[in-house]
ChimeraX commands (.cxc) that place a marker at each C-alpha (Angstrom):
marker #1 position 25.11,-13.20,-10.76 radius 0.5
marker #1 position 24.88,-10.41,-8.16 radius 0.5
marker #1 position 21.56,-9.44,-6.61 radius 0.5
marker #1 position 20.40,-5.98,-7.67 radius 0.5
marker #1 position 18.19,-4.26,-5.11 radius 0.5
marker #1 position 15.98,-1.20,-5.44 radius 0.5
marker #1 position 18.47,1.04,-3.65 radius 0.5
marker #1 position 21.17,-0.09,-6.13 radius 0.5
marker #1 position 18.98,0.93,-9.06 radius 0.5
marker #1 position 18.21,4.30,-7.42 radius 0.5
marker #1 position 21.91,4.97,-6.82 radius 0.5
marker #1 position 22.80,4.06,-10.41 radius 0.5
marker #1 position 19.97,6.22,-11.78 radius 0.5
marker #1 position 21.13,9.15,-9.64 radius 0.5
marker #1 position 24.62,8.65,-11.08 radius 0.5
marker #1 position 23.22,8.97,-14.60 radius 0.5
marker #1 position 23.01,5.32,-15.70 radius 0.5
marker #1 position 20.41,5.34,-18.52 radius 0.5
marker #1 position 19.30,1.71,-18.02 radius 0.5
marker #1 position 18.85,2.22,-14.28 radius 0.5
marker #1 position 16.93,5.45,-14.92 radius 0.5
marker #1 position 14.61,3.70,-17.36 radius 0.5
marker #1 position 14.08,0.79,-14.96 radius 0.5
marker #1 position 13.38,3.09,-12.01 radius 0.5
marker #1 position 11.01,5.31,-13.99 radius 0.5
marker #1 position 9.08,2.22,-15.10 radius 0.5
marker #1 position 8.93,0.95,-11.50 radius 0.5
marker #1 position 7.51,4.27,-10.28 radius 0.5
marker #1 position 5.07,4.40,-13.22 radius 0.5
marker #1 position 3.69,0.89,-12.67 radius 0.5
marker #1 position 3.32,1.35,-8.92 radius 0.5
marker #1 position 1.74,4.79,-9.36 radius 0.5
marker #1 position -0.83,3.54,-11.86 radius 0.5
marker #1 position -1.75,0.57,-9.62 radius 0.5
marker #1 position -2.09,2.77,-6.54 radius 0.5
marker #1 position -4.09,5.38,-8.44 radius 0.5
marker #1 position -6.55,2.67,-9.46 radius 0.5
marker #1 position -6.74,1.43,-5.87 radius 0.5
marker #1 position -7.33,4.96,-4.54 radius 0.5
marker #1 position -9.99,5.68,-7.17 radius 0.5
marker #1 position -11.91,2.48,-6.48 radius 0.5
marker #1 position -11.64,2.14,-2.70 radius 0.5
marker #1 position -10.80,5.67,-1.46 radius 0.5
marker #1 position -8.67,4.37,1.43 radius 0.5
marker #1 position -7.59,6.78,4.15 radius 0.5
marker #1 position -4.12,5.23,4.18 radius 0.5
marker #1 position -2.07,3.25,1.67 radius 0.5
marker #1 position 0.94,1.56,3.29 radius 0.5
marker #1 position 3.80,0.42,1.08 radius 0.5
marker #1 position 6.11,-2.32,2.31 radius 0.5
marker #1 position 8.61,-4.75,0.90 radius 0.5
marker #1 position 12.11,-4.52,-0.52 radius 0.5
marker #1 position 11.46,-1.70,-2.98 radius 0.5
marker #1 position 10.61,0.60,-0.06 radius 0.5
marker #1 position 14.28,0.54,1.01 radius 0.5
marker #1 position 14.69,3.29,-1.56 radius 0.5
marker #1 position 12.71,5.62,0.74 radius 0.5
marker #1 position 11.81,9.04,-0.61 radius 0.5
marker #1 position 13.17,8.15,-4.06 radius 0.5
marker #1 position 10.07,5.95,-4.32 radius 0.5
marker #1 position 7.62,7.67,-1.99 radius 0.5
marker #1 position 7.85,11.24,-3.32 radius 0.5
marker #1 position 7.20,10.53,-7.02 radius 0.5
marker #1 position 4.54,7.92,-6.24 radius 0.5
marker #1 position 2.69,10.33,-3.93 radius 0.5
marker #1 position 2.90,13.09,-6.54 radius 0.5
marker #1 position 1.59,10.84,-9.34 radius 0.5
marker #1 position -1.27,9.45,-7.26 radius 0.5
marker #1 position -2.27,12.97,-6.16 radius 0.5
marker #1 position -2.17,14.23,-9.76 radius 0.5
marker #1 position -3.84,11.26,-11.47 radius 0.5
marker #1 position -6.48,10.10,-8.98 radius 0.5
marker #1 position -9.95,11.62,-8.94 radius 0.5
marker #1 position -9.76,14.74,-6.73 radius 0.5
marker #1 position -12.02,13.52,-3.88 radius 0.5
marker #1 position -10.22,10.18,-3.73 radius 0.5
marker #1 position -6.78,11.79,-3.91 radius 0.5
marker #1 position -7.67,14.21,-1.13 radius 0.5
marker #1 position -8.90,11.38,1.11 radius 0.5
marker #1 position -5.83,9.13,0.74 radius 0.5
marker #1 position -2.31,9.29,2.11 radius 0.5
marker #1 position 0.53,7.08,0.83 radius 0.5
marker #1 position 3.21,6.16,3.39 radius 0.5
marker #1 position 6.03,3.67,3.83 radius 0.5
marker #1 position 5.51,0.84,6.30 radius 0.5
marker #1 position 6.94,1.47,9.74 radius 0.5
marker #1 position 8.79,-1.84,9.61 radius 0.5
marker #1 position 10.41,-1.02,6.28 radius 0.5
marker #1 position 10.78,-4.08,4.12 radius 0.5
marker #1 position 9.71,-6.52,6.84 radius 0.5
marker #1 position 6.38,-7.86,5.66 radius 0.5
marker #1 position 4.52,-10.48,7.68 radius 0.5
marker #1 position 1.09,-11.91,7.86 radius 0.5
marker #1 position -0.19,-12.81,11.26 radius 0.5
marker #1 position -2.87,-15.43,11.49 radius 0.5
marker #1 position -6.27,-13.91,11.99 radius 0.5
marker #1 position -5.12,-10.31,11.95 radius 0.5
marker #1 position -6.40,-7.96,9.34 radius 0.5
marker #1 position -9.58,-9.90,8.66 radius 0.5
marker #1 position -12.73,-7.90,8.52 radius 0.5
marker #1 position -15.63,-9.40,10.42 radius 0.5
marker #1 position -19.17,-8.11,10.41 radius 0.5
marker #1 position -20.30,-6.68,13.74 radius 0.5
marker #1 position -22.26,-9.03,15.95 radius 0.5
marker #1 position -25.74,-7.89,16.92 radius 0.5
marker #1 position -26.00,-6.76,20.52 radius 0.5
marker #1 position -27.78,-9.26,22.77 radius 0.5
marker #1 position -29.08,-8.81,26.23 radius 0.5
marker #1 position -27.64,-11.09,28.85 radius 0.5
marker #1 position -29.59,-14.33,28.95 radius 0.5
marker #1 position -31.34,-13.81,25.64 radius 0.5
marker #1 position -31.03,-16.21,22.73 radius 0.5
marker #1 position -30.97,-15.43,19.04 radius 0.5
marker #1 position -34.32,-15.88,17.34 radius 0.5
marker #1 position -34.82,-19.40,16.07 radius 0.5
marker #1 position -32.18,-20.98,18.31 radius 0.5
marker #1 position -33.27,-24.13,20.15 radius 0.5
marker #1 position -34.30,-23.85,23.77 radius 0.5
marker #1 position -31.98,-25.99,25.85 radius 0.5
marker link #1:1,2 radius 0.2
marker link #1:2,3 radius 0.2
marker link #1:3,4 radius 0.2
marker link #1:4,5 radius 0.2
marker link #1:5,6 radius 0.2
marker link #1:6,7 radius 0.2
marker link #1:7,8 radius 0.2
marker link #1:8,9 radius 0.2
marker link #1:9,10 radius 0.2
marker link #1:10,11 radius 0.2
marker link #1:11,12 radius 0.2
marker link #1:12,13 radius 0.2
marker link #1:13,14 radius 0.2
marker link #1:14,15 radius 0.2
marker link #1:15,16 radius 0.2
marker link #1:16,17 radius 0.2
marker link #1:17,18 radius 0.2
marker link #1:18,19 radius 0.2
marker link #1:19,20 radius 0.2
marker link #1:20,21 radius 0.2
marker link #1:21,22 radius 0.2
marker link #1:22,23 radius 0.2
marker link #1:23,24 radius 0.2
marker link #1:24,25 radius 0.2
marker link #1:25,26 radius 0.2
marker link #1:26,27 radius 0.2
marker link #1:27,28 radius 0.2
marker link #1:28,29 radius 0.2
marker link #1:29,30 radius 0.2
marker link #1:30,31 radius 0.2
marker link #1:31,32 radius 0.2
marker link #1:32,33 radius 0.2
marker link #1:33,34 radius 0.2
marker link #1:34,35 radius 0.2
marker link #1:35,36 radius 0.2
marker link #1:36,37 radius 0.2
marker link #1:37,38 radius 0.2
marker link #1:38,39 radius 0.2
marker link #1:39,40 radius 0.2
marker link #1:40,41 radius 0.2
marker link #1:41,42 radius 0.2
marker link #1:42,43 radius 0.2
marker link #1:43,44 radius 0.2
marker link #1:44,45 radius 0.2
marker link #1:45,46 radius 0.2
marker link #1:46,47 radius 0.2
marker link #1:47,48 radius 0.2
marker link #1:48,49 radius 0.2
marker link #1:49,50 radius 0.2
marker link #1:50,51 radius 0.2
marker link #1:51,52 radius 0.2
marker link #1:52,53 radius 0.2
marker link #1:53,54 radius 0.2
marker link #1:54,55 radius 0.2
marker link #1:55,56 radius 0.2
marker link #1:56,57 radius 0.2
marker link #1:57,58 radius 0.2
marker link #1:58,59 radius 0.2
marker link #1:59,60 radius 0.2
marker link #1:60,61 radius 0.2
marker link #1:61,62 radius 0.2
marker link #1:62,63 radius 0.2
marker link #1:63,64 radius 0.2
marker link #1:64,65 radius 0.2
marker link #1:65,66 radius 0.2
marker link #1:66,67 radius 0.2
marker link #1:67,68 radius 0.2
marker link #1:68,69 radius 0.2
marker link #1:69,70 radius 0.2
marker link #1:70,71 radius 0.2
marker link #1:71,72 radius 0.2
marker link #1:72,73 radius 0.2
marker link #1:73,74 radius 0.2
marker link #1:74,75 radius 0.2
marker link #1:75,76 radius 0.2
marker link #1:76,77 radius 0.2
marker link #1:77,78 radius 0.2
marker link #1:78,79 radius 0.2
marker link #1:79,80 radius 0.2
marker link #1:80,81 radius 0.2
marker link #1:81,82 radius 0.2
marker link #1:82,83 radius 0.2
marker link #1:83,84 radius 0.2
marker link #1:84,85 radius 0.2
marker link #1:85,86 radius 0.2
marker link #1:86,87 radius 0.2
marker link #1:87,88 radius 0.2
marker link #1:88,89 radius 0.2
marker link #1:89,90 radius 0.2
marker link #1:90,91 radius 0.2
marker link #1:91,92 radius 0.2
marker link #1:92,93 radius 0.2
marker link #1:93,94 radius 0.2
marker link #1:94,95 radius 0.2
marker link #1:95,96 radius 0.2
marker link #1:96,97 radius 0.2
marker link #1:97,98 radius 0.2
marker link #1:98,99 radius 0.2
marker link #1:99,100 radius 0.2
marker link #1:100,101 radius 0.2
marker link #1:101,102 radius 0.2
marker link #1:102,103 radius 0.2
marker link #1:103,104 radius 0.2
marker link #1:104,105 radius 0.2
marker link #1:105,106 radius 0.2
marker link #1:106,107 radius 0.2
marker link #1:107,108 radius 0.2
marker link #1:108,109 radius 0.2
marker link #1:109,110 radius 0.2
marker link #1:110,111 radius 0.2
marker link #1:111,112 radius 0.2
marker link #1:112,113 radius 0.2
marker link #1:113,114 radius 0.2
marker link #1:114,115 radius 0.2
marker link #1:115,116 radius 0.2
marker link #1:116,117 radius 0.2
marker link #1:117,118 radius 0.2
marker link #1:118,119 radius 0.2
view
């Protein structure tokens, strides 16, 4: 069985294939609804899309951006931008990167945190 990729579905939909059109419309709908929820809840400045489906480029990005802008709450929609990852469909997780750590309190040189044993 041949592998069908996102760009294959986009090309078939553009050529008028009704099944490909239905599949692509559903893909855009599901992603748009999920991103709209994310934008409404977290109000991120930037939403970066990566992975294989992003090979379809503007065929994905344009309708998703439009739907998120139209369906998200106005302040959240205005604060968020949806973009494609700079590395395209290359998605990696690097150990330790991307973790959020609380800031450490500033200490003067030679001081110890309160309650720490004197050595």
